[in-house]
C-alpha positions as CSV (number, residue, x, y, z in Angstrom):
1,X,-7.5,-4.4,15.8
2,X,-6.4,-5.0,12.2
3,X,-3.0,-6.1,11.1
4,X,-1.5,-4.3,8.1
5,X,0.8,-5.5,5.3
6,X,2.7,-3.2,3.0
7,X,4.5,-4.8,0.0
8,X,7.4,-2.6,-1.0
9,X,9.5,-3.4,-4.1
10,X,12.6,-1.6,-2.7
11,X,14.4,1.7,-3.1
12,X,15.4,1.3,-6.8
13,X,12.9,4.0,-7.7
14,X,9.8,4.0,-9.7
15,X,10.8,4.1,-13.3
16,X,7.7,5.9,-14.5
17,X,8.6,8.9,-12.3
18,X,11.2,9.9,-15.0
19,X,12.4,12.5,-15.8
20,X,13.4,12.6,-12.1
21,X,17.0,11.4,-11.6
22,X,17.4,8.0,-9.9
23,X,18.3,9.4,-6.5
24,X,15.2,11.6,-6.4
25,X,13.0,8.6,-7.5
26,X,14.5,6.5,-4.7
27,X,14.0,9.2,-2.1
28,X,10.4,9.7,-3.3
29,X,9.6,6.0,-3.1
30,X,11.0,5.9,0.5
31,X,9.0,9.1,1.5
32,X,5.8,7.6,0.1
33,X,6.5,4.3,2.0
34,X,7.1,6.3,5.2
35,X,3.8,8.1,4.9
36,X,2.0,4.8,4.3
37,X,3.7,3.1,7.2
38,X,2.9,6.1,9.5
39,X,-0.8,5.8,8.7
40,X,-0.8,2.0,9.1
41,X,1.1,2.1,12.4
42,X,-1.6,4.4,13.8
43,X,-4.2,1.6,13.1
44,X,-2.5,-1.7,14.0
45,X,0.6,-3.9,13.8
46,X,2.3,-3.2,10.5
47,X,4.5,-5.6,8.4
48,X,6.5,-4.2,5.5
49,X,7.7,-6.8,3.0
50,X,10.8,-5.6,1.2
51,X,13.9,-6.9,-0.5
52,X,17.3,-6.3,1.2
53,X,17.7,-4.4,4.4
54,X,15.2,-1.7,5.4
55,X,15.0,0.1,8.7
56,X,11.6,1.2,10.0
57,X,10.8,2.3,13.5
58,X,7.1,1.6,13.3
59,X,6.9,-1.7,11.4
60,X,8.2,-5.2,11.3
61,X,10.3,-5.8,8.2
62,X,9.6,-9.1,6.4
63,X,12.1,-10.4,3.8
64,X,10.6,-10.4,0.4
65,X,10.8,-14.0,-0.9
66,X,10.8,-12.9,-4.5
67,X,8.3,-14.0,-7.1
68,X,6.3,-10.7,-7.4
69,X,3.7,-8.9,-5.4
70,X,1.5,-11.9,-4.7
71,X,4.4,-13.8,-3.0
72,X,5.3,-10.7,-1.1
73,X,1.8,-10.3,0.2
74,X,1.6,-13.9,1.2
75,X,4.8,-13.5,3.2
76,X,3.5,-10.5,5.0
77,X,0.2,-12.1,5.8
78,X,1.9,-15.1,7.2
79,X,4.0,-12.9,9.5
80,X,0.9,-10.9,10.5
81,X,-1.2,-14.0,11.2
82,X,1.6,-15.5,13.4
83,X,1.8,-12.2,15.4
84,X,-2.0,-11.8,15.8
85,X,-2.8,-15.5,16.4
86,X,-4.8,-15.5,13.2
87,X,-7.2,-12.8,14.4
88,X,-8.2,-10.4,11.6
89,X,-9.0,-8.4,9.8
90,X,-5.9,-8.1,7.6
91,X,-5.3,-5.1,5.4
92,X,-2.9,-5.0,2.5
93,X,-1.9,-1.5,1.4
94,X,0.4,-0.6,-1.6
95,X,3.4,1.5,-0.8
96,X,2.6,4.2,-3.4
97,X,-0.5,5.7,-1.6
98,X,1.1,8.8,0.0
99,X,-2.3,10.3,0.7
100,X,-3.7,7.5,2.8
101,X,-4.8,8.3,6.4
102,X,-5.6,6.1,9.4
103,X,-9.3,6.9,8.8
104,X,-9.1,5.4,5.3
105,X,-7.5,2.3,6.6
106,X,-10.1,1.9,9.4
107,X,-12.8,2.4,6.9
108,X,-11.4,-0.4,4.7
109,X,-10.9,-2.7,7.7
110,X,-14.4,-2.0,9.0
111,X,-15.9,-2.9,5.6
112,X,-14.4,-6.4,5.5
113,X,-17.4,-8.8,5.5
114,X,-17.5,-11.9,7.7
115,X,-15.5,-14.5,5.8
116,X,-14.9,-12.2,2.9
117,X,-12.8,-9.5,1.3
118,X,-12.9,-5.8,0.4
119,X,-10.9,-4.0,-2.2
120,X,-9.9,-0.5,-3.1
121,X,-9.7,0.0,-6.9
122,X,-7.1,2.2,-8.5
123,X,-8.1,4.6,-11.3
124,X,-6.4,2.3,-13.9
125,X,-8.3,-0.8,-12.8
126,X,-5.5,-2.3,-10.7
127,X,-5.9,-3.0,-7.0
128,X,-4.4,-0.5,-4.4
129,X,-5.6,-2.2,-1.2
130,X,-7.3,-5.3,0.1
131,X,-9.1,-6.2,3.3
132,X,-9.4,-9.8,4.3
133,X,-11.2,-11.6,7.1
134,X,-8.4,-14.2,7.2
135,X,-5.1,-14.7,5.3
136,X,-6.4,-17.8,3.7
137,X,-8.8,-15.7,1.6
138,X,-5.9,-14.1,-0.2
139,X,-5.6,-15.0,-3.9
140,X,-2.9,-13.4,-6.0
141,X,-4.7,-11.7,-9.0
142,X,-2.4,-8.7,-9.4
143,X,-1.6,-7.1,-12.7
144,X,-3.6,-5.2,-15.3
145,X,-7.3,-5.3,-14.7
146,X,-6.8,-7.0,-11.3
147,X,-9.6,-5.1,-9.6
148,X,-12.3,-6.8,-11.7
149,X,-10.8,-10.2,-11.0
150,X,-10.8,-9.5,-7.2
151,X,-14.3,-8.1,-7.3
152,X,-15.6,-11.2,-9.1
153,X,-14.5,-13.4,-6.2
154,X,-17.5,-14.4,-3.9
155,X,-17.9,-12.3,-0.8
156,X,-15.9,-9.3,-2.1
157,X,-17.0,-5.7,-1.6
158,X,-15.6,-2.6,-3.1
159,X,-14.7,0.5,-1.0
160,X,-14.3,3.9,-2.7
161,X,-12.0,6.4,-1.0
162,X,-10.0,8.9,-2.9
163,X,-6.9,8.4,-0.8
164,X,-7.0,4.7,-1.6
165,X,-7.8,5.2,-5.2
166,X,-5.0,7.7,-5.9
167,X,-1.7,6.0,-6.2
168,X,1.4,7.7,-7.5
169,X,3.2,6.3,-10.6
170,X,4.0,9.5,-12.5
171,X,4.8,13.1,-11.9
172,X,1.3,13.9,-13.2
173,X,-0.1,11.7,-10.4
174,X,1.9,13.7,-7.9
175,X,0.5,16.9,-9.2
176,X,-3.1,15.7,-9.0
177,X,-2.8,14.7,-5.4
178,X,-0.3,17.2,-4.1
179,X,-2.8,19.0,-1.7
180,X,-3.4,15.6,0.1
181,X,0.1,14.2,0.3
182,X,1.4,12.9,3.6
183,X,4.1,14.9,5.4
184,X,7.1,12.9,4.3
185,X,6.3,13.1,0.6
186,X,5.2,16.7,0.8
187,X,8.4,17.6,2.7
188,X,10.6,15.8,0.2
189,X,9.0,17.7,-2.8
190,X,9.7,20.9,-1.0
191,X,13.3,20.0,-0.3
192,X,13.8,19.0,-3.9
193,X,12.1,22.2,-5.0
194,X,10.1,20.0,-7.3
195,X,7.2,21.8,-9.0
196,X,4.4,19.4,-10.1
197,X,1.4,20.6,-12.1
198,X,-2.0,20.1,-10.6
């Protein structure tokens, strides 16, 4: 059974989701996280790395040590390895993938090669998800163009799944994936009466 790590930057709101007001961005960020965690928890033990206090019924919350996404992932992987006795695979999933399903995550975990890695590439060339045979295989290569850097590592495969490719950074992104959104994100959009163009 895979262990899953979700790095979450917090509830300050995604700045690129302007012109939404701050409160709506915060709520949207939390709704997307909840959809990701629900999918992860259906697959295996889930560890969310976040700054400050965060309450989640279906995941273990790990304190973000600071230092960016790479440091957060390392902290989550350390907690997951301790809980699992080091038995993989280990899956790292970004918190802004509100369309992800348990099937997507099982596909990613199942594609992890022996002693290697698998990645899901975002449309902009960054990395939305990783699968690792062991935590020691994690290398922090995040940032612009990170997918190409990850893919260049020996023993790395690429998995293509729309729900892992389509992250949400902007209102246009929300519009593009609105028919596939998880229930928390979809419900929040309805409660906000937010119209997003497809």
